[in-house]
N, C-alpha and C positions, 0 to 999 in steps of 0.2 A: 149830511153824513149818511153813509151807506146802510142799506138793509143787509144784515149779516146772518149767516147760518154757521153754527159751530157743530161739528160732528164729534160727539164724545162729551160726556158730562162729568168727568172725574176732576182731579186736581189741576189738570191742564186746561180744561174747558171753562170751568166756572170763573176763575179770576179774570180771564180775558173778556168773558161776557159782561161782568160787572164794570170793567174798565171802559168797554166800548159803549155801554149804556150811558155812562157818565158823559161821553162825548155827544150823545144825542142819537146814536145808532139804534135802529130797531134790531133786536137780536133774538134769535131762537136757538136753543140747543136741541139737537137730535141725539137721543141716547138709546142705544139698541136694547139695553136691559129693560125688562117689563116692570121692574120694581126699583125703588130707591136703592142706590148702591150701598152695600153693606161694609161694615168695619173690616179692615184688614190688619193682620198682626205684624206690622212692620214699623220699625223706628225710622225717623227722618231727622236729619240735622237741619235746624232752622236757620238758614242764612238770610241775609237782608232781603233778597228778592222774594223769599218765601213769606216772611212775616210782614212785608211792607204793606200789602193790601189790608189785612186784618187790623194792623196797628194804625196806619196812617189814614185809611178811609173809613173803617168801621169803629175805630176808637177802642179796640179790644186790646188790653195790655198783653204783651207777649207771654208773661208768666201765667196768664190764664190758660193757655193751651200748650205750654212748654215746661219741661223740667230743665234744671240748670246744673252744670258741673263747673268746677273751678280749675281743673288741671287735666293734663294728659299723663297717664301713669303706665309705665311698661313693667311687666312682671316677668320674672324668670320662671322656669319650669318648677322650681321648688317653692314658688309663691313669694319669694323675696322681691323687693323693689329694685329694678335695674336702673331706672331713670324716671324723673318727673319734670314736667314742664308746666309753668303757669300759662294756662290757655283756657279761658272761659268759653263755654258753648251753651247753646240752647238746643234741646232735643224735644221732638214731639213724635206723633204717630199719624199715620194716614187718617185714621178716624177722628182724631182730635182736631186736625186742621180742617178736615172736611166738614165737621160739625159747625165750626165757626163760619166757614164760607157759606154753608147752607142757611144759616140765620140771616146773613146779609143778602143772600140770593132771594130768599122768600120775601124780604122786605122790598127789594129793588126790582124784582123781575117776576111778579106773579103771572102764571100762565105761559112763561117763556121756556119752560123745560118740558120737553115732549118725550115721555117714556115710551118704550116699545116701538121706537122709530129707527128701524135698521136701514141705514143708507146703503143702497146697492149700486148707485151710479152718480157721478158728478160730471157735468159736461157744460161747456160754454154754449150759450144760445145766441141766436141772431148772427148775422154776418160779421158785425163789428165786435162780437164777443163782449157785448156790454152787460150781459147778465149770465148767471150760472144756474143751471137747472139741477136741483137735488131730487133724486128719485128714491123713494122708499120701497121696501119689500112689499108693502101693501098696494103699490101701484100709484100712490099719491105723488105728485110732482109739484115742487115750489121753486120759484125763481128768486135769486138774490144777487146783490151787487158784489158780495164777497163771501167766500166759503172758507172757513178755517177748520182744518182737520186736526183734531186733538184726540185721536183714537188709539194712542198708546203704542207700545213696542211692537205689537202684532198688527199694526194699522192696516186694515183693508184698503184705506184710502191711498196709502203709500204704495201698496201692491198694484193699484190701478194706475197711479201716476208714474211710478218708477218700477216697472215689473222686473227690471234687471238687478235691482238692489236687494240683496239678501242678507239676513243677519249672519255675522261671522262669529263662530264659537271661539271663546278666549282660551279654552283649555282647562277652565276651572268653574266650580259652582260656589254658591254661597249658601251655607246652612243658616237659617234664621229661626227665631222663636223668642218667646218671652216667658218669664216666670214672675209671680208676685214677689216683691221685696219681702213681704211678711213671711214667705215660705223659706227664706234663706237663714242659715245659721248666723248667729251674732258676729262671728269672726268674718264670715264672707260678706255680710252687709257692710261691716266697718271698712273692709278693704276696697269695696267697689262703689259705694253709693255716691261719692262726691267727685268722681272722675270719669273721664273716658279712658277705659283701661284696655291696653293691648297686651297680647303675648305673641312674640314672633317665633315661629317654628321653621324648620327646614322646608322650603317651598310651600309655605302656608303662613297665615296669621289670622288672629281673631280679635274682634273688638267687642267690648261689653260696655253698655251705658244705660242709664235710667230714662224711661219715657213715661208719659202720663198713663194712668190706668185706663181700662176700657170706659169707665164712667167719667174720665177726665181729671181725676185727682192728680195733683202735681206735688203734694207734700212728701218729703222724704219718709220712707217707710210705708207709704200708701201707693207707690208707683209700681211699674213693671220694670224688671231688668231685661234688657234686650241684647241679643247677640247677633253678630254677623261674622261667620267663620268661613274663610275662603280655603277650599281644598281642591287640589287638582284631580280631574277625572279625565282619563283618556277618551278620545272621541268614540272609540269602539265600545266604551262602557257607558256612554251617555244614555243610550236607549234604556238600559237596565235601570239606571238611577232615576230617570224621568218617567218610568212606567209606574202608575199608581196602583193601589190595592185592588182596583177593579180591572186591571189589565189595560188601561188606557194610557197611551204614550202622550204625555203632555208636551206642548210646544216649548214652553219657557220655564214654567214653575209647577211644582207639585204642592197643592195647598195643605194647610194644617189638617191632620186627620187622615190624609190620603197617601202619605209616603209609605212605601213598602216596609214591612216589619224587619226584614233582613238588612235593608239599607240603614234603617235607624239603629239597629243593633250594632252594626259595624262601626258607625259613627260614635256611638256611646262607648264602645270598647276602646276605640282609639283615644277618645277624650280622657277616659280614666287613666290611660297609660302615659299620656303625653302633655296634658294640660296641668297648669298649676292648680293647687287645691281649690281656691276660691272660684276660678273660672270653670274648672271641671264640675264643681257642685252646681253651678248655674246651668251648664250645658246638659248634664245628665238629668237635671230636675225638670227640664221643659217637657211637658206632657205631649205636646203635638208639634214637634219641630217640622219645619217645611224647607223646601229647596227652591232656589232660583238659579238657573243656569245663567252664566255671565256672557252676554253677547255684545258685540259692537255693531252699530249700524251707522254707516257713513253715506250721506246723500250728496249728490252733486248740485242740487238746487232745492229750494224750499218754496219758491213761488212759481205758479203755473197759470199765467193769465190772471184771473181773479180768484184763484184758489191757492191756499198755502198750507204747509205742514208746520206744526209747532210741537215742542216738547219731544217726547220719545217717538212720536210719529215721524219726526225728522231724524235727528241724531239720537241714538241710544248710546249712552256712555257708561263705562264701568263705574261702580259705586264709590271708588276710592276717594274722590274729591267731595263726596256727599252733596253733590250739586245737581242731581237730576231733577228734583222738584223745583229747585231754584231756577234752573235753566228754562223749564217750561213757563214759570211765572215771568221770567225776564223776557222771553219771546213775546208774551202778552203785553208787558209794559212798553217795550220798544215799538210794537205794532201800533198801540194806541198813540204813542208819541208821534210816530210818522204819519198816521192818518190825520191827526190834528194839525201837524205842520203842513200837510198837503191839502188842507181844507176839504178833506173827504175824497180826494182823488185817489181811488183805489190802486190804479196801476202805478202811479208815481210813488205812492206810499210803499207798496210791496217791493218795488225796485230798490228803494233806499233801505228798507227793512231787511231784505234778503242779504244785501252786501254785509250788513253788520252782523246778522245772526249766523251766516255761514262762517264768518271769521271766529265767532264765539264757539260754535259747535265744533269746528275743526281743532281749535286750540285746546278745548276741554277734552275732546276725545283723545288727542295725542298725549296730553298730560296723564290721563288715567291709564292709557296703554303703557306708558313708561313705568308708572307705579306698579301696575300688574306684572310687568315683565320682571322688575327687580324683586318683587315680593314672592312671586310664584315660581320663577324659573332661573334667574341668573344669580341669586343670592346676594344682591346688593342692598337689600332692605335692612336697615339698622334702627335700633332704638333711638329716638330723638331726631330722626331724619326730618328736616324742615319741609320736604315735599309732602309729608303726611298731614300738614295743617290744611283743614278743609277750606274750600273757597271756590267761587264760581269762575272768576277771571284769572285767578292765580292763588297759590297758598295764602290763606288769610285775607283774601279779597272777595 
């Protein structure tokens, strides 16, 4: 089995490292951060590909790192229920899943995670291209049979491999944030705690759902209530919205505590005037809301000799299918499957893998674009629409 380097040590890189080590690969992760990655305040829908490694390989029950809801609920602007669907979901957070994977990682791969290792070049070596040289900012160079680039939506690796591929702004942003359930009024908690709750507005919609607390608590009443609120922002206003309190124009997101005060004030005023009482209470009660601009990234290929792109480093899809984290995990599962099937032949495995994962990425990107168009621009987004069911390969799948 090949000697493997993984560029990036977040939720995309860690599962694939663990899977490849199980095959007998020697694997190292090069993470540019000089310290262990920190918790991020964002909710994640836990689809099968997301929970599969912790549950099937580590034996960690999904309810240890996930909260659960029983239905999808649509509210009107006056707070009344417009529609309800029986649809169970598991929800987690970046830090809760990362914590579980970290435990498995420390057991399986001691010494395999190299912090402060900023990759500045990746190049095939030898005439036959039988190895790949990874060069770090320190000047250190190491050779590998396979390099997996899992360095996220702003991927420097993709920039080197596909310099003509640029993120395409969707025309809208997502407001995100969390508030402890214990800080909610009794009426708001009762309305929201057991469901994925939507409110549809003209050219906008918002989702509210519970996720584990920062310390991992998943019991109702001890969790966090998470929001994702899609609002249109004209391209010529995007610089203003993405410029933080220090005057820095952020590329994709403005983290908690750094969103400009006037931008937050406008959002809260609009929430008070347009959202139903329970949802408005959640939104306006979030102390440090943050912003993620919604971009598409569509790549023509994912394999380049002995190097490949996975997760958001390849296709970055809009969040409407709640499948971004699941897609990154699935890229890893399929890569491990193809390497095993090819008996470690990297070029053969990547050829087969790329065909499958290009199909998945393109289909998922197109589906999320359709949802975004109907919800934000064309007005075809309605309560109970079956396209809203989360899923990687299709609604509910």
